[in-house]
C-alpha positions in Angstrom: -146.5 -141.4 -49.5 -149.4 -141.5 -52.1 -150.5 -138.0 -51.8 -149.9 -134.5 -50.5 -153.3 -135.5 -48.3 -153.6 -138.7 -46.3 -156.0 -140.9 -47.5 -158.4 -142.4 -44.7 -162.1 -143.7 -44.5 -164.9 -141.7 -42.6 -165.8 -142.7 -39.5 -169.5 -143.2 -40.6 -170.2 -146.0 -43.1 -173.2 -146.0 -45.6 -175.0 -149.5 -46.7 -176.6 -150.4 -49.5 -180.4 -149.4 -49.0 -179.7 -146.8 -46.6 -181.2 -143.4 -47.4 -179.7 -140.0 -46.8 -181.9 -136.9 -46.8 -180.7 -133.4 -46.9 -180.9 -131.4 -43.9 -181.7 -128.0 -45.9 -183.1 -129.0 -49.4 -184.8 -132.4 -48.0 -183.8 -134.4 -51.2 -183.4 -138.0 -50.9 -180.5 -140.5 -52.0 -180.6 -144.2 -51.6 -177.3 -145.8 -51.2 -176.5 -148.3 -54.0 -173.0 -149.2 -53.2 -169.5 -147.8 -52.5 -167.5 -146.6 -55.6 -164.5 -145.3 -53.7 -162.8 -143.2 -51.1 -160.1 -140.7 -51.1 -158.5 -137.7 -49.4 -161.5 -135.7 -48.8 -164.4 -138.1 -48.8 -166.3 -141.6 -49.8 -168.2 -141.5 -52.9 -171.3 -143.8 -53.2 -173.6 -144.7 -56.1 -177.2 -143.7 -55.0 -180.7 -143.5 -56.6 -182.4 -140.4 -56.5 -185.2 -138.5 -58.4 -183.0 -137.7 -61.1 -181.5 -141.5 -61.9 -178.4 -142.5 -60.6 -175.9 -140.2 -59.1 -172.7 -140.1 -57.2 -172.8 -138.9 -53.6 -169.4 -137.8 -52.0 -169.7 -137.5 -48.3 -167.1 -136.3 -45.9 -166.3 -135.3 -42.4 -166.2 -131.6 -42.5 -167.7 -128.8 -44.8 -164.1 -127.4 -45.4 -162.6 -130.4 -47.0 -165.3 -130.7 -50.1 -165.9 -126.9 -50.4 -163.6 -126.2 -52.7 -164.5 -129.2 -55.2 -168.2 -128.0 -54.8 -167.0 -124.5 -56.3 -164.7 -126.1 -58.8 -168.0 -128.5 -60.0 -170.2 -125.0 -59.8 -168.0 -123.2 -61.9 -167.7 -125.8 -64.7 -171.1 -126.3 -64.8 -171.5 -122.9 -66.2 -168.6 -123.4 -68.9 -169.9 -123.8 -72.2 -169.3 -127.0 -74.3 -168.6 -130.4 -73.3 -168.6 -131.0 -69.7 -165.5 -130.7 -67.9 -165.8 -132.7 -65.0 -168.9 -134.4 -63.7 -172.2 -132.1 -63.7 -172.8 -130.8 -60.1 -176.5 -131.3 -58.8 -176.5 -131.0 -55.0 -174.9 -129.8 -51.6 -176.0 -130.3 -48.0 -175.8 -131.9 -45.3 -176.6 -135.8 -43.2 -177.6 -135.6 -39.4 -176.5 -138.9 -38.3 -176.2 -140.5 -34.6 -172.1 -139.8 -34.9 -172.8 -136.1 -36.0 -173.6 -133.7 -38.9 -171.8 -134.9 -42.1 -171.8 -132.6 -45.7 -172.1 -134.0 -48.6 -172.8 -133.1 -52.4 -174.0 -135.0 -55.5 -172.9 -134.9 -58.8 -173.4 -136.9 -62.2 -173.0 -140.2 -62.2 -170.4 -141.6 -65.2 -170.9 -144.9 -66.2 -167.7 -146.2 -67.6 -164.4 -148.4 -68.0 -161.6 -147.5 -66.2 -158.7 -145.9 -68.5 -155.9 -148.8 -68.4 -158.7 -151.5 -68.2 -160.2 -149.9 -71.1 -156.8 -150.0 -73.3 -155.3 -153.3 -72.2 -156.4 -155.1 -75.1 -156.7 -152.6 -77.4 -153.8 -151.6 -80.4 -151.1 -149.2 -79.8 -153.1 -146.6 -81.6 -155.9 -146.5 -78.8 -153.4 -144.9 -76.3 -152.8 -141.7 -78.4 -156.3 -141.4 -79.2 -157.5 -141.3 -75.8 -154.9 -138.6 -74.6 -155.5 -136.5 -77.7 -159.1 -136.0 -76.3 -157.7 -135.8 -72.8 -155.4 -132.8 -73.8 -158.3 -131.0 -75.7 -160.1 -131.2 -72.4 -157.0 -130.3 -70.5 -156.5 -127.3 -72.9 -160.3 -125.9 -71.7 -159.4 -126.5 -68.1 -156.5 -124.4 -68.4 -157.8 -121.6 -70.5 -160.5 -121.3 -67.6 -157.7 -120.7 -65.0 -157.2 -124.1 -63.3 -154.6 -127.1 -63.2 -156.2 -130.6 -63.0 -153.1 -131.4 -60.3 -153.9 -135.2 -59.1 -154.0 -136.3 -62.9 -154.1 -140.2 -62.9 -155.8 -143.4 -64.3 -157.9 -143.8 -61.0 -159.7 -140.5 -61.8 -160.5 -141.0 -65.6 -163.3 -143.2 -67.1 -164.1 -143.9 -70.7 -167.9 -143.8 -71.5 -169.3 -145.8 -74.8 -170.8 -144.6 -77.6 -168.7 -142.6 -78.6 -165.4 -143.5 -76.5 -164.7 -140.6 -74.9 -162.6 -139.8 -71.7 -164.6 -138.3 -68.7 -162.9 -137.0 -65.2 -164.0 -138.7 -62.2 -162.3 -136.3 -59.3 -161.7 -132.8 -58.8 -160.3 -132.6 -55.5 -156.9 -131.9 -56.9 -157.9 -129.1 -59.1 -155.9 -125.7 -58.1 -155.9 -122.4 -59.6 -152.9 -121.4 -61.8 -149.8 -119.8 -59.6 -150.9 -121.8 -56.6 -149.2 -124.7 -55.1 -150.5 -128.0 -56.3 -152.7 -129.2 -53.2 -153.0 -132.7 -54.2 -150.9 -135.3 -56.1 -150.0 -138.8 -56.3 -146.1 -139.7 -56.5 -145.9 -141.8 -59.9 -147.6 -138.4 -61.8 -145.6 -136.0 -59.8 -143.0 -134.2 -61.5 -141.5 -132.9 -58.0 -141.1 -136.4 -57.1 -138.9 -137.7 -60.4 -137.3 -134.4 -60.1 -138.5 -133.0 -63.3 -139.6 -129.3 -61.8 -141.3 -128.0 -58.8 -145.2 -128.3 -57.9 -146.4 -125.0 -58.9 -149.9 -125.5 -60.7 -148.9 -124.6 -64.2 -149.7 -126.2 -67.8 -146.6 -128.3 -67.7 -147.4 -129.8 -64.1 -150.6 -131.6 -66.2 -148.4 -132.5 -69.3 -145.8 -134.2 -67.3 -148.6 -135.9 -65.7 -150.4 -137.1 -68.9 -146.7 -138.4 -70.2 -146.7 -140.7 -67.0 -150.0 -141.8 -67.7 -148.8 -143.0 -71.3 -145.8 -144.8 -69.2 -148.2 -145.9 -66.5 -150.3 -147.9 -69.8 -146.8 -149.7 -70.5 -146.3 -150.6 -66.7 -149.5 -151.2 -65.0 -147.9 -152.0 -62.0 -145.7 -148.9 -62.0 -142.4 -148.5 -60.3 -140.2 -146.5 -57.9 -137.5 -144.0 -59.0 -134.2 -145.0 -59.5 -132.5 -142.6 -57.0 -128.9 -143.2 -58.4 -130.2 -142.1 -61.9 -132.3 -139.5 -61.0 -134.6 -138.2 -64.0 -132.8 -140.2 -66.6 -134.3 -143.4 -65.1 -137.7 -142.5 -66.7 -136.0 -142.5 -70.3 -134.8 -146.0 -69.8 -138.2 -147.2 -68.7 -139.7 -145.5 -72.0 -137.1 -147.1 -74.3 -137.6 -150.4 -72.6 -141.3 -151.2 -74.1 -142.3 -151.4 -77.7 -145.7 -150.1 -77.2 -144.2 -146.5 -76.0 -141.6 -146.2 -79.0 -143.9 -144.4 -81.3 -144.8 -142.0 -78.6 -141.3 -141.4 -77.2 -140.7 -138.3 -78.4 -143.9 -136.6 -77.3 -143.3 -138.2 -73.9 -140.2 -137.2 -73.5 -141.2 -133.4 -74.3 -144.0 -133.6 -72.1 -141.7 -134.7 -69.0 -139.3 -132.1 -69.7 -141.7 -129.2 -70.1 -141.0 -128.3 -73.7 -144.5 -128.0 -74.7 -146.0 -124.4 -74.3 -149.8 -125.7 -73.9 -152.0 -128.7 -74.0 -152.8 -127.9 -77.2 -149.0 -127.7 -78.4 -149.0 -131.5 -77.0 -152.4 -132.7 -78.4 -151.1 -131.7 -81.9 -148.0 -133.2 -82.1 -149.5 -136.6 -80.8 -152.4 -136.3 -83.4 -149.6 -136.0 -86.2 -147.9 -139.4 -84.2 -151.6 -141.2 -84.6 -152.1 -140.2 -87.9 -148.4 -141.1 -89.2 -147.5 -144.3 -87.6 -148.3 -147.7 -88.5 -149.6 -149.5 -85.6 -148.9 -153.4 -85.4 -149.7 -155.7 -82.9 -146.7 -156.2 -80.2 -145.4 -159.5 -78.4 -146.9 -159.8 -74.7 -143.2 -159.2 -73.6 -143.4 -156.0 -75.0 -139.4 -155.9 -74.3 -136.3 -154.6 -76.0 -136.2 -158.4 -77.8 -138.6 -161.3 -78.8 -137.5 -164.7 -77.9 -138.4 -167.5 -80.2 -136.9 -171.0 -80.9 -133.9 -170.0 -78.8 -133.2 -167.0 -80.5 -132.9 -163.4 -79.4 -133.9 -160.7 -82.0 -133.3 -157.1 -81.4 -135.3 -154.1 -82.1 -132.7 -152.7 -84.8 -132.8 -156.2 -86.5 -136.6 -156.5 -86.3 -136.6 -153.1 -88.1 -134.1 -153.9 -90.6 -136.4 -157.3 -91.4 -139.5 -155.4 -91.7 -137.4 -152.9 -94.2 -136.9 -155.6 -96.4 -140.3 -156.9 -96.2 -141.9 -153.5 -97.2 -139.3 -153.5 -100.0 -140.6 -156.5 -101.2 -144.3 -155.8 -101.1 -144.8 -152.1 -101.6 -148.4 -152.5 -102.4 -149.5 -154.2 -99.9 -148.0 -151.7 -97.2 -149.8 -148.9 -99.1 -153.0 -150.7 -98.9 -152.5 -150.9 -95.3 -151.9 -147.4 -94.6 -154.7 -146.5 -96.6 -156.9 -148.8 -94.3 -155.4 -147.4 -91.1 -155.7 -144.0 -92.2 -159.4 -144.6 -92.9 -160.1 -146.1 -89.5 -158.5 -143.1 -88.0 -160.6 -140.7 -89.8 -163.6 -142.4 -88.5 -162.4 -142.3 -85.1 -162.0 -138.7 -85.1 -165.1 -138.2 -86.7 -167.0 -140.3 -84.0 -164.6 -138.1 -81.4 -165.8 -134.8 -83.1 -169.3 -135.9 -82.6 -168.9 -136.6 -79.1 -167.4 -133.3 -78.5 -170.6 -131.7 -80.4 -172.8 -133.8 -78.2 
């Protein structure tokens, strides 16, 4: 089971070049290509008088009404946009029947995990810091993201910024989560219920960070229960700097997204990230020898003692790099 709602395609298929004209507002949209489909409908890239937009079409109006309401609500919120901007909602009359659709901003970016694939370990922290800032604002508005996963996130350019794609899982605080994906659901892993509250989203953020180290994901070990996730964290060197933050996120120890964000920022600012071997395991194998994590730490400590000035210089360079990235992030927030 991937979600609380079954995912199926519509009985209508839109094709590139096809023109959709709204029944009520008479606005036209020319289909470019399909972007994806989910529990409530199919999303297409379309061309319009406003330029490129994302058009989501469904089989019945009830399935997208809540999404339209959410987008309308956040379009009125001041500050950086929470989710895609909302443009239009209408009906499309086809031979098969009448299909409701809505039009929103097309966010042109790179999927979250592919963006991080060839980047250093600090980039995971930097992107999640941004995400947690937006989640804090969302929670203050009385909403929980719910179905938070990499597929619902894009990273835009100039500057790099995390943006949300799908608001279908957003739920009012205090209600039951209406849509989720098992790998990012704390109920599935035995860490709590599916009540819409900030800690639910923060658990998903922790799983998002784990997913960075396990792109193919994994199933839970029923014999170990919740502790199976801890062993997965310890098995990857790329997660080592973030272990405390991830564990606290899984266990619901943060009172807010801002609290998790502040601790994660401290990790990013105070950790010297280095290139990791592709195996990313507990040991590195080379020339027939296996070197444990503890042995590597001891060896690195000896090197640092021999070259204190080099280590200081590298730390200063890294701190300057982080400062530049943070300034770019603040600039993106202001825009």
